[in-house]
N, C-alpha and C positions, 0 to 999 in steps of 0.2 A: 770673530772674523775681521771686524774693523781694526782691532788692535794689532792683529797679526799682519794685516796688509799695510797698515801705517807704520807701526814701530818695527816689525820684523823686516818688511820690505825696505824701509829707509836704512836700517842698519846694514842689510845685505848689500844694497847698492853702494853705500858709502865704503864698505869694506872691499867690495869688488873694484871700485874705482881706485882705491888707494893701494891695495896689496896685490891684486892680480897682475897689475902691470909691472910692479917692482920685482916680485919673486913668487915662486911656487913652493908650497909646503903644506903643512897641516892646516894653517889658517885658510888656505885656498879651498881645501876640501870641506872645511866647516862652513864657509860662506856658500859654496855650491850646494851643500846639504840643506842649509837653511832655505835657500832659494827653491830647491826641489820640494821641501816640506811645505812651503807657502803655496807653491803651485798645486801640490796634491790636495791640500785643504781647500784651496779655491775651487778646484775641479769637483771635489766631493760635494761642496756646498752648492755650486752652480748647477751641477748635473744630477745630483742625488735628490731623492724625494724627502727633503728635509722641510721644516716649516718655512713658509714663504717669508716670514719675518727674518729668518736667518740670512736671506739675501737682500731684503728690503732695507734694513737699517744700514748695512755697509754701503749699499748703492746710494742711498740718500746722503750719507756723510760725504762720500767721495764726490758725488755730483754737485752737492751744494758748495763744497770747498772749491771746486773748479769754477762755479759761477762767481763766487767771491773773488777768485783769482782773476777772472776775465774782467770783472767790474773794477777791482782795485787790487792790484798785485801787492802793494805794500801792506795792505790790511791782511791779505792772505798769508804773507810771510810773517807778519807780526803774530799770527796764531801759533807759529812754530816756536816763538820765544817762550810761550807758556809751557809747551812740552819740554823744552830744553831746561827750563828752570826747575822742573820737577825733580830731576836728578842730574848730577854732573856727567854721569856716564852716558847720558842720552844726547850729548852734543853731536856725535856723528850721525845719530838718527835724524836729527833735525836737518842736517845738511843733505842727507839722502832723500828725505821727504821733500825738501825744496826742489831737488833735482827731478824727482818723479813728477811733482806737480807742474813744474815748468815745461817738461817735455810731453805732457798730456797723457802719461801712463795712468794716472788716477782717473781721468775721464774715460779712458778705454775700459778700465776695470769696473768703473761705476756703471757704464752701459751694459757690460757683460753680466753684471750681477742683477741689473734691472730687468733684463729680457725674461728670465724664468718667472718673474712675478706676473707677467702677462699671460702665462699658460693657465687655463682653467683647471687642469688636472692638479696643479699645485694646491689649489684652494679647496678641493673636494676631499672629504675624509676617505680613509681607506675602507675597502669593502670588508665587512665582517661576516665570516662564515659561521652561522649558528647551527649547532647540531639539532635537527628536528627529531632525530631518532632517540634522543635521550628523553626518558620518561620519568 
């Protein structure tokens, strides 16, 4: 979930900012499809009865990165250079991630992923129905 939000979201935002304004075509539909897929996965993880760790780890990554950004914006931006140096094709991803970080979108998503952790029903196990009739 963390990689999808960071890398996929950064790529989609950068593509949307550069191509949606200029022209409409197959790339536009691909970008919108990626955004819809990220939103669907986010909704399933946040609202579904998945492991609480599935929302805890992404929320802590996003919120801690926002804390670093508030305390020292240059240091938070320097973390992007590590991602970009991983592969040359990820250069637009870093620019999109910086845009989402600066606009507070990652803070919003981090809080939205943290709220389900506070629900006690997330931490309890599922009820098991044992057959007492079986001898």
